[in-house]
TORDREN-542395 format. One record per atom (N, C-alpha, C): y, x, z; residue in one letter. Coordinates in steps of 0.1 Angstrom, whole numbers, plus 5000, padded with zeros to 4 digits. Each point is the difference from the previous one (the first is absolute). Layout:
YXZa;...
***
This chain:
498850085000m;501249925000m;501250095000m;501049964992q;501350085000q;500849975012q;500950095003t;500949985012t;500849874998t;500649984989c;500849884998c;499249875001c;498750014996q;499249885001q;499749975015q;499850115008y;499749985014y;501249935007y;501250054996i;501249945006i;500149854997i;499849974988a;500149864995a;498949915007a;498850055001k;498949935007k;500349985015k;500550105006y;500350005014y;501149895003y;501150014992l;501149905003l;499649864996l;499249984990k;499549874997k;499249945011k;499150095006k;499249965012k;500949965011k;501250065001r;500949975011r;500849874997r;499949954988g;500749874997g;501250024990g;500350124995v;501150014991v;499649934987v;501049924995k;499849924988k;500950044989k;501150065003q;501050054989q;500850125005q;500450074991v;500950125003v;501249994992v;501150075004f;501349994994f;500550144996f;500850004989g;500650134997g;500550014986g;500550124997t;500450044987t;499250124996t;499149994990p;499050104997p;500550124993p;499250115000g;500250114992g;498750044994g;500050094989s;498750034994s;499150075009s;500550065011d;499250075009d;499449925012d;500349874999t;499449905010t;499049904993t;499850024987i;499249904994i;498550005004i;499550115005n;498650005005n;499949915012n;500950015009l;500049925012l;500249864997l;501049974991i;500349864997i;498849944993i;499350074992n;498849954993n;498949975010n;499850095010a;499049985010a;500249875007a;501349975004f;500349875006f;499749894991f;500450014988s;499849894990s;498549974999s;499150105000n;498649984999n;499449935012n;500850015011e;499649925012e;500649865001e;500749974989g;500649865000g;501350005007g;500650115003i;501350015007i;501150014990i;500949905001n;501149994990n;501150105003n;500650064989y;501150095001y;501349924997y;500949985009v;501349934998v;501050104996v;500549994988l;501050104994l;501449955004l;500750105006t;501449985003t;500950094991t;501349985001h;500950084991h;500750115008h;499849995013h;500550115009h;499050025011h;499750135003e;499050035010e;500349935014e;501350005004n;500349945013n;499649865001n;500249924989t;499649865000t;498549995003t;499250094994a;498550005003a;499850015015a;500750095007a;499850015014a;500549885008a;501149944996y;500549885007y;499149894998y;499449984988m;499049904998m;498750035009m;499650125000a;498850045007a;500249985015a;501250035005s;500249995015s;500049865005s;500649904993t;499949875005t;498649944997t;499450044989y;498749954997y;499050055012y;500250135004g;499250065010g;500249935014g;501349975003e;500349945013e;499449865001e;500149934989l;499549865000l;498549995000l;499350094993t;498650004999t;499350075011t;500750105006g;499350095010g;499250114993g;500050004987i;499450114992i;501050084994i;500050145001p;501150084995p;500249974985p;501349984996g;500350004986g;499850144994g;499650014988v;499750124994v;500950034988v;500550124999v;501050044989v;499450124993v;500250004987i;499650114992i;501150044991i;500550125001v;501150054991v;499750144995v;500850054991t;499750134994t;500650115009t;499950124997k;500550115008k;501550024997k;500650105007g;501450034997g;500949895003g;500749954989p;501049895002p;499349875004p;498849984998g;499349885005g;500149995015g;499850125006v;500050005015v;501550015005v;500850084994t;501450005005t;500749874998t;499749934989n;500549864998n;499549915011n;498950035005l;499349915010l;500450035015l;500950105001a;500350045014a;500449895009a;500949924995s;500549895009s;498949905003s;499149974990g;498949915002g;499150055011g;499650134999i;499150065011i;500749995013i;501350055001a;500750015012a;500249865006a;500249904992s;500249875005s;498849945007s;498850024993a;498849965006a;499750075013a;500350135000f;499850085012f;500949955012f;501349984997l;500949965011l;499949865003l;499749914991d;499849865002d;498749965006d;499150105001r;498749985006r;499149904992r;500050024986r;499249924992r;498950094993r;498849954999p;498950094996p;499950014984p;500250124996i;499750034985i;499350144999i;499250014989i;499450134997i;500650034986i;500650124999v;500650044987v;499250124995v;499549984987f;499450114993f;501050044989f;500050134998s;500750054988s;499250114994s;500450044988a;499450134994a;500650125007a;499450114999i;500550135004i;499550114991i;500750104998l;499650114991l;498850075006l;499050024991d;498950085004d;500450155000d;499550075010p;500550145001p;499850094988p;498949984992d;499950084988d;501149964990d;500349874998l;501149964991l;501350055005l;500249995013l;501350035006l;500350154997l;499050095000a;500250144998a;500550024986a;499649924990r;500450014986r;501249934996r;500249885006n;501149914996n;500549925011n;501050045008p;500449935012p;501049884996p;499749934990h;500849894996h;499949895010h;501249955005q;500049895010q;499550045013q;500150135003e;499450055013e;501049965011e;499449935010v;500749975013v;499050025011v;500450055011a;499150025011a;499649865006a;499149934994l;499849865003l;499449985014l;499150085004v;499449975013v;501050025011v;500850114999e;501150025010e;501049894999e;500449964988f;500949894998f;499649875006f;498749974998g;499549885006g;499950005015g;499850125005g;499950025014g;501349965008g;501150004993l;501349975006l;500249855001l;499349924992i;500349854999i;498749925002i;498950055004a;498849935001a;499250035013a;499149925005k;499250025012k;499150124997k;499550014988l;499050104996l;500350044986l;499950124997s;500250054986s;499050124998s;499049974991e;498950104999e;499449984986e;499750114993e;499550004987e;498549965000e;499649914991v;498649964999v;499350094990v;498850055004t;499150084992t;498649945001t;499250054991s;498649955000s;499350045013s;500450115006e;499450045013e;500449915012e;501349955000n;500449935012n;500149854998n;499849954989v;500349864996v;499349905010v;498750025003v;499349915008v;500649985014v;500350115006e;500650005014e;501549964999e;500750054990l;501549985000l;500349854997l;499449944991i;500349864996i;499849915012i;499050015007d;499849925012d;501050025011d;500350135002r;501050035010r;501449954996r;500350024987a;501349954995a;500149855001a;499049934997y;500049855001y;500349965014y;499350065010n;500249965014n;501450045005n;500550114995q;501450045004q;501049904994q;499849954988a;500949904994a;500149875007a;498949955006i;500049875006i;500350005015i;500150125006g;500450005014g;499450105009g;500349985013p;500749895006p;501449984997p;500750104996r;501449984994r;499950024985r;499949894992p;499850024986p;501150084993p;499750044987g;501050074993g;499450064987g;500750094994a;499650064987a;499250125002a;499050024992v;499350134998v;500050044986v;500150134997y;500250054987y;498950094996y;499349984989l;498850074996l;500150044985l;500650124997p;500050054987p;498650054995p;499749984988i;498750054994i;500250054986i;499450114997s;500250054986s;499049944991s;500449994987p;499049954990p;498750075000p;500050135002v;498850085001v;499149955011v;500649995012q;499249965012q;499549854998q;500849924994s;499749864999s;498649974993s;499750094990i;498749984993i;498950095004i;500250085010k;498950085005k;498949925007k;498850044998e;498949925005e;499850035015e;499749905008i;499750025014i;498649945003i;499350065009d;498749965004d;500149885009d;499649884996t;500149885008t;498649955003t;499050064996e;498649955002e;499749995015e;500550095008k;499750005014k;500949905008k;501049944993w;500949915007w;499949864994w;500249905009g;500449874995g;501449975005g;500849954991i;501449985004i;500149925013i;499149905002d;500149925013d;499950095012d;499250114999t;499850085012t;501250105002t;500850014990l;501250095001l;501349935004l;499949875001i;501249925004i;500150005016i;501150045005t;500250005014t;501249915003t;500149955012e;501149915004e;500850055012e;501349975000n;500850035012n;499649915011n;499850065012e;499749935012e;501249955007e;500049885005r;501149945008r;500050065014r;501150055004n;500150065014n;500149895010n;498949985008k;500049895010k;499950065014k;500850105002s;500050075013s;501450025004s;500449945012i;501350025006i;499850065014i;500650115003p;499950055014p;500449895010p;499149985010g;500249905010g;501350005007g;500450125004n;501250015008n;501249964992n;500150044987k;501149964992k;500049854998k;498849944997l;499949864998l;500449925012l;499650045012d;500449945012d;501550005003d;500650124997d;501450015002d;500849914990d;499550004988a;500749914990a;499949855004a;498949965004i;499749865004i;500949975012i;500250095010d;500849985011d;501549974996d;500450094991l;501449984995l;500249874993l;499149964992i;500149874993i;499949885009i;499150015010k;499949895010k;501349985008k;500750115002n;501249995009n;501349984992n;499849994986s;501249994992s;500549854999s;501449995002k;500649874998k;500749994986k;500350114994r;500750004987r;499350104990r;498849974997p;499350094990p;500549984986p;499850104991i;500349984986i;499050094993i;499449954989v;499150084992v;500750034987v;499750134995v;500550044987v;498850044992v;499749934989a;498950034992a;500350074987a;499350104997g;500250084988g;499050004990g;500150084990v;499150004988v;498550025004v;499850075011g;498650025005g;499349875003g;500749905004a;499449875003a;499649934987a;500750044989v;499649944987v;498850064995v;500050144999s;498950074994s;498749985008s;500149975013s;498849995008s;499549855000s;500749924993r;499649854998r;499949945014r;501150025008a;500049965014a;500849885003a;500449924989s;500949895001s;499549905010s;498849954999s;499649895009s;499950055015s;499550125002e;500050065014e;501450025005e;500950044992l;501450025004l;500649865004l;499849904992l;500549875003l;499449945013l;498750025002s;499449965013s;500650085012s;500250124998f;500550095010f;501449965005f;501049984991i;501349965004i;500149875007i;499149914996h;500049875006h;499350005014h;499150095001k;499350025013k;501050065011k;500850104996i;500950065009i;501449934999i;500249904991q;501249934998q;501250104997q;499850084990s;501050104996s;500749974987s;501350004999p;500650004987p;499650124992p;500149994986i;499550114992i;501050024988i;500350124998c;500750044987c;499150094992c;500350024988v;499250084991v;500950114993v;499350104995t;500750094991t;500049954986t;500650074991l;500249954986l;498749964993l;499150095001q;498749984992q;499049915008q;500449965012a;499149915007a;500449865000a;501049964992v;500449864998v;498849924996v;499749905007g;498949914997g;498850035009g;500050115007v;498850035008v;499849905011v;501149935004v;499949885008v;500849894993v;499749885001p;500749894993p;501550005004p;500950004990c;501449995002c;500549875006c;499149905000d;500449875006d;499449995014d;499450115005d;499450005014d;501250005010d;499949935011e;501049995010e;500450135006e;499150105000l;500250135006l;500650104990l;500149974987y;500550094990y;501550005001y;500650125001i;501450015000i;500650074988i;499250064991g;500650064988g;499650154998g;500650064990m;499750144996m;501050095007m;499550105007y;500950105006y;500650094990y;501350025000g;500650104992g;501249954992g;499849904991w;501149954992w;500349865004w;501349975001f;500549875004f;499449965013f;499750095009g;499249985012g;500750035013g;501349995000t;500850035012t;499549915012t;499649874998p;499549935011p;498750065006p;499250064991i;498750065005i;500450125008i;501050084996d;500450125008d;500349955014d;500849895001d;500449965013d;498749965009d;499049944994m;498849965007m;499350125004m;499950104992l;499350135003l;500750065012l;501350005001k;500750065011k;499849935013k;499849874999r;499949915012r;498549985004r;499150064992s;498649985004s;499650095012s;498949975007d;499550085011d;498850084996d;499449974988i;498950084995i;500049984985i;499750114992i;499849994986i;498650054996i;499349914992i;498750034996i;500050024985i;499850124995t;499950034986t;498650004995t;499849934989v;498649994994v;500050054986v;499350114998g;499950054986g;501350054995g;500850055009l;501450054995l;499950144994l;500750014989d;499950124992d;501450044996d;500450125004g;501450044998g;500549984986g;499250014990w;500549994986w;500449864997w;499649905008d;500349864997d;501249955008d;500750095007i;501149965008i;501350034993i;500949905001i;501450024994i;500850085010i;500049975013r;500750075010r;499250035012r;500050115006p;499350035012p;500649935012p;499249985011f;500449935012f;499750095012f;501050035008k;499950075012k;499949905012k;498949995006s;499749905010s;500450045014s;500449915008q;500350025014q;498949945009q;499049944993v;498949935007v;498750064995v;498849985007p;498850064996p;499649954986p;499450084992i;499449974987i;498550025001i;499349904996i;498550014998i;499850004986i;499450114995s;499750024985s;498549984998s;499749914991i;498649974995i;499950034986i;499150104996d;499850034986d;498650074999d;499549994988s;498750064997s;500150154996s;501250054998f;500150134995f;500950095009f;501249965002d;500950095008d;500949915009d;499850015013v;500749915009v;501450055004v;500350124996n;501350065004n;501049994989n;500249884996d;501049984989d;501350055003d;500650074991r;501350075002r;501249915001r;499949884995t;501149924998t;500349915012t;499049955007f;500249925012f;499650095012f;500950055007q;499850105010q;500849965013q;499550055012p;498850085002p;498849915002p;498850044995v;498849935002v;499550035014v;499849905008a;499550015014a;498550015000a;499449914992i;498549995000i;499649984985i;499150094996g;499549994986g;498549965000g;499749904993l;498649954999l;499550024986l;499350114998e;499550034986e;498649944998e;499949904992a;498849934997a;500149914989a;499049954995d;500049894990d;501049895005d;501049974992i;501049915004i;499549865004i;499149944992s;499549875003s;499250015013s;499250105002y;499250015012y;500950025012y;501050085000a;500950025011a;500749875004a;500549934990l;500749875003l;499149905006l;498750004996e;499149905006e;499650045014e;499950135003v;499650055013v;501149965010v;501350034996i;501149985009i;500249855002i;499949924989g;500149865002g;499049935009g;498850055000k;499049945008k;500250035015k;500750115003k;500250045014k;501349945006k;500749934992i;501249945005i;499849845000i;499949955012e;499749865001e;501249914999e;501150035006v;501249915000v;501250094997v;500849954991s;501350084997s;501049985011s;500850105002s;501149995010s;501350004993s;500149984987t;501250004992t;501049895005t;501250045001d;501149905004d;500249904989d;500049875003h;500249904990h;501350024992h;501150045007n;501350024994n;499950114989n;499150105002w;499950104990w;499449954987w;499249905001l;499549944988l;501049914993l;500949945008i;501149934994i;500950094992i;500350125006e;500850104994e;499450054987e;498750015000a;499350044987a;500249904989a;499949875003k;500349904990k;501450014995k;500950025009g;501450024996g;500350124992g;499350115003c;500150124992c;499649984985c;498949934998f;499649974986f;501049914993f;500549905007e;500949914994e;501450074997e;500450095008k;501250074998k;499950094987k;498950064998i;499850084988i;500049914988i;499349895000q;499949924988q;501349934997q;500749955011n;501249914997n;501350085001n;500050115007y;501350085000y;499950134992y;499150085004e;499950134993e;499849984985e;499249904996l;499649984986l;500849884995l;501049955007g;500849894996g;500950034988g;500449894993i;501050024989i;501450005006i;500850104995s;501350025006s;501049884995s;501049995008e;501049904996e;500850034987e;500050134997e;500850054988e;499249984987e;498749975002y;499149994988y;500449894991y;500050034987d;500349904989d;498950014990d;499249894998q;498950004991q;500450034985q;501349994997a;500450034987a;499950154997a;499850085010n;499950144998n;498550054999n;499149905001g;498650035000g;499349955012g;498750025001i;499249955011i;500050105011i;500249955012a;499950095012a;498650055001a;499850135002p;498750065000p;499049955010p;500649975012q;499149945011q;499549874996q;500749924992a;499649874996a;498850014990a;500050114993v;498950014990v;498649995007v;499850085010y;498749995007y;499849875007y;501049955007k;499849875007k;499749894991k;500649994988e;499849894991e;498750014993e;499650124996i;498750024994i;498849975010i;500250045012r;499049985010r;499749855002r;501049924999k;499949855002k;499149944988k;499950074989i;499449944988i;498650054998i;499750135002v;498850064996v;498949985011v;498750004996p;498949985009p;500050095012p;499449965011k;499950085012k;499350144998k;499050004991n;499350124998n;500650104990n;501249974997t;500750094990t;500150145005t;499750104992i;500250145003i;501350054994i;500850075007i;501250064994i;500050155001i;500650074991t;500350145001t;501550024998t;500650095007a;501450024999a;500350154998a;500950024991d;500350144996d;501050065010d;500250134999a;501050065009a;501449954996a;500949995010g;501349954998g;500549905010g;501249964998a;500649905010a;499249885001a;499449954989h;499249885001h;498750015008h;499550135001k;498850025008k;500349985015k;501250045004s;500349995015s;500249855003s;500549924990l;500149865002l;498649935001l;499150044991a;498749944999a;499350015014a;500250115007s;499250025012s;500349905011s;501249934999q;500349905010q;500149864994q;500449994987a;500249874994a;498749944994a;499150094996w;498749954995w;499049975011w;499849885003l;499149965012l;498649974995l;499150075004t;498649984996t;499149995012t;499049914999n;499149985011n;498650064998n;499950084990l;498750064997l;500150154999l;499050085005p;500050144998p;499750044986p;500450124996l;499850054987l;500649924989l;501149945002t;500749924990t;501450064997t;500450115007y;501350064999y;499950154998y;500450054989f;499850144997f;501450074996f;500350105007v;501150094997v;499650145002v;500750094995s;499850145003s;501150045010s;499750055012n;501050045009n;499850145004n;498850055000g;499850145003g;500850094991g;499949984987l;500850084990l;501149924994l;499849874998s;501049914995s;500550044986s;499150024990p;500550034987p;500449874992p;501050024992m;500349894991m;498949994989m;499749884995g;499049994990g;498649965005g;499949985014f;498849975006f;499549864997f;500949914999s;499749855001s;499249954989s;500350034988l;499249944989l;498550055000l;499950135002g;498650055000g;499249955012g;500749995012a;499349945011a;499649864998a;500949924994a;499749864997a;498849994991a;499950084990m;498950004990m;498750035008m;500150105008g;498850045008g;499649885009g;500949945006a;499749885009a;499449894992a;500549974988k;499549894992k;498550034996k;499750134997l;498750034996l;499049995012l;500550035012a;499250005012a;499849855005a;501049924997s;500049865006s;500549914989s;499249984989p;500449924988p;500449865003p;499549945011q;500349865003q;501349985007q;500650115005s;501249995007s;501250014991s;501049915002p;501350024992p;500650145005p;500650074990v;500650135003v;501450014994v;500950055008i;501450014996i;500450145003i;500650074990s;500650135001s;501549995000s;500650055011f;501550005001f;500550144997f;500950014991v;500550144996v;501549994997v;500750105004g;501450014996g;500250044986g;501249994995d;500250044986d;499850154998d;500350085011g;499850154998g;498550034999g;499249955009g;498650025000g;499349944987g;500549894995f;499549944988f;500250104988f;501250064999l;500250094989l;499250125001l;499750055012m;499150125001m;498649984994m;499549885001y;498649984996y;499849884991y;501149984991a;499949894991a;498850014991a;499650124997g;498850014991g;498849945005g;499949985013e;498849945006e;499949854997e;501049944994l;499949874995l;498949994990l;499850114992a;498950004990a;498749995007a;499850075011t;498850005008t;499749865005t;501049945006w;499949865005w;499649904989w;500750014989k;499749914989k;498650024995k;499650134998r;498650034995r;499049945009r;500250015013l;499049955010l;500149855001l;501149944996d;500249865000d;499849945014d;500750065009l;499949965014l;501049895003l;499649885004s;500949895003s;500750025013s;501050075000m;500950025012m;501450004995m;500950005010i;501549984998i;500750135004i;500950044992q;500950125003q;501449945002q;500650035012i;501349965003i;500950134998i;501049994991i;500950124998i;501349965006i;500350075011m;501349985008m;501150094994m;500949934993v;501050074992v;501450005007v;500550125004d;501350015005d;500750124994d;499450064990n;500650114992n;500450125009n;499150045009g;500250115008g;498850045009g;500150115006l;499050045010l;500649975014l;499949875004t;500849945010t;499850065014t;498850045003q;499750055014q;500850135002q;500150084990v;500950125001v;501449974998v;500349914991k;501449974997k;500749945012k;499349925008s;500649935011s;500550115010s;499350115002k;500450105009k;501250084994k;500050024987q;501250064993q;501249925003q;499949874998l;501249915002l;500550005014l;499150015010k;500450005014k;500850135003k;499750114993r;500650125003r;501250034991r;500349914991g;501150014991g;499750104988g;498750034997y;499750084989y;500049934987y;500150074989n;499949944987n;498549974997n;499849904991t;498649954998t;499550034986t;500550104993e;499650024987e;498550044999e;499550065011s;498650055000s;499049885003s;500549885003t;499149895004t;500349884992t;500950014990s;500349884992s;499650034985s;499549894994f;499750024986f;500449874992f;500050024987d;500549894991d;499049885000d;500549894996q;499249884998q;499050034989q;498749955002v;499050024991v;499449864996v;499649984988d;499449884996d;498550005004d;499749975012y;498750005005y;499149904993y;500649894996k;499249904994k;499450054987k;500850074992k;499450064987k;499050105003k;500150085010i;499050105004i;498749935002i;500049915009v;498849935004v;499449934989v;500849934992q;499549924988q;499350094990q;500550124999s;499550104990s;498550035003s;499649985012f;498650025004f;499149884999f;500649894995g;499349874999g;499849935013g;500950025010i;499949945013i;501049895001i;499649895006e;500949885001e;501150045010e;501249964997v;501250035008v;500849885004v;500449995013f;500949905005f;501250085006f;501149935001e;501250065006e;500749905009e;500550055012a;500549915010a;501350075006a;501149925000s;501250045006s;500549925012s;499249895002n;500249915012n;498749955005n;500149945012i;498749955007i;499349904991i;500749914994k;499349904992k;499250074989k;500650094993q;499250084989q;498950085006q;500250055012l;498950085006l;498849915003l;500249895006k;498949915003k;499349954987k;500849974990e;499449964987e;499250114994e;500550125001s;499350124994s;498750025007s;500050005013i;498850035008i;498949894997i;500449885000n;499049894997n;499450014986n;500950044990s;499550024986s;499150114999s;500350125007a;499250124999a;498649975006a;500049935011l;498749975007l;499149924991l;500549924992q;499249914991q;499550074988q;500650124997l;499650064987l;498650065000l;499650065011n;498750075001n;499950124991n;501150064998r;500150134992r;501250085005r;500150124995p;501150095005p;501449934998p;500850015010a;501449944999a;500950085009a;501250024994s;501150075008s;501249905002s;500650015012i;501249935002i;501150095004i;501150004992i;501150085002i;501049935009i;500350065011i;500949935010i;501350085001i;501149934997n;501350065001n;500549985014n;500250115007l;500350005014l;501550025002l;500549955012d;501350045005d;499750125010d;500050124994g;499650125008g;500950025012g;501349964999s;500950025011s;499549935013s;499249904999e;499549925011e;499250105010e;499450104994y;499350105008y;500950065011y;501350034995l;500950065009l;500649915011l;499949874997r;500649905009r;499149965011r;498750044999m;499049965010m;500250085013m;499849945012p;500350075013p;499450145001p;498750014996s;499450145001s;499850054986s;501150034993a;500050044986a;499150124998a;499450004988v;499050104997v;500650144999v;
***
């Protein structure tokens, strides 16, 4: 059996059904091996898009998304995609070509130190050979899925890909190993944590991306109700508990001043799956912090940690919940929690008195109005930019794994690829991609990928003719904005040139009509929304 054939057979056995990428002539052996196993290759027009597709596909399915690209520029183009998956804690396995040493000695064309390069932006970076493939593929797979998921990078040369390996003594089933859940918590730490929680009158829970990747939503919900604690989430954890739950107070970081006030007035903070890369702002606590995580309990952003419980998150939450019979939480604290959520929704995200619909749609109204119309199981992806910060508070979802952003790296261009990956992973769910005009122009070529795949999802293009998140800070400081402003573009013509249905909205009535029409199409559709971008600056906690 050839090395590339073994890789394909192993990953098929693990459940991989498709791979993503932009190929080169030096990756065709591996691509063909996957094809022979019935694994589809999804062609994208930029390597990063392949990684964004693979990362949401992997997070939704629990099986690492697989990417195959060429050497040299294939990998350097993919840098943001690898780093995003690494920092956003989403499981992907990236294969690329690499120059064989004999060829490198004669012709160093496209030479880049790929293993070293990958080591800077991935959990694991190691070259695959016929000698190490059996051990390395299994180890890489397990590193990709956890306990803190992320990107692994495995370059392989065309020469090594077709070398024969002796597989007679192995069956793939015997070579598959699994990550074991850590179900051990030191008794003294557990007892101390339980004592603190039992005596707390004003607890608050902060849930991070680790609670998402560990699939701990139901255990987390039971836990907060058992101890009667309000909960806020980090950006990538939106949806890990239902946003309509009485204990949910919002997303910590953006438009979250009321949450800051509650954190300062709490008498204990419990962080669950908190990961520094998913935090907008660090928090220095004056009260004890109990940190629960499966990987690293000493999160650098919520400090100082008094007690760290490192174990499988679901297990730890269940154990603590069972040992607490009655909550001691002050009833007034729960009333404050409800008021916190309402203040964010009605004041922080409110429409200003100066707003005039003649200037375009208020950006916060876009999310609120669309949310009223689309089904509850709708998945959204939001690109980097001012509209992403709004989405974290304004888009209310009651289901886990229905809200996808990149926050660890926050690259522009993430949204469309992520949405396509989500739709492939969950074809029955409505999917909406929110992108600013800047991000749209960066990856407009991927409309061809979307159209070719014929994925029935909606793209919302938020148009305000600028890079507003940066521009708002320039305006506050009295700087000129030539670096963040651009000319008007006929987005409708661009989208139509790819054969995609287009709607346009400049007021709420048109927005509602466009969403309803797009939902009925059951094919690719874009909605161009003309915003009043100045409304961002008039909001109390401006971006």
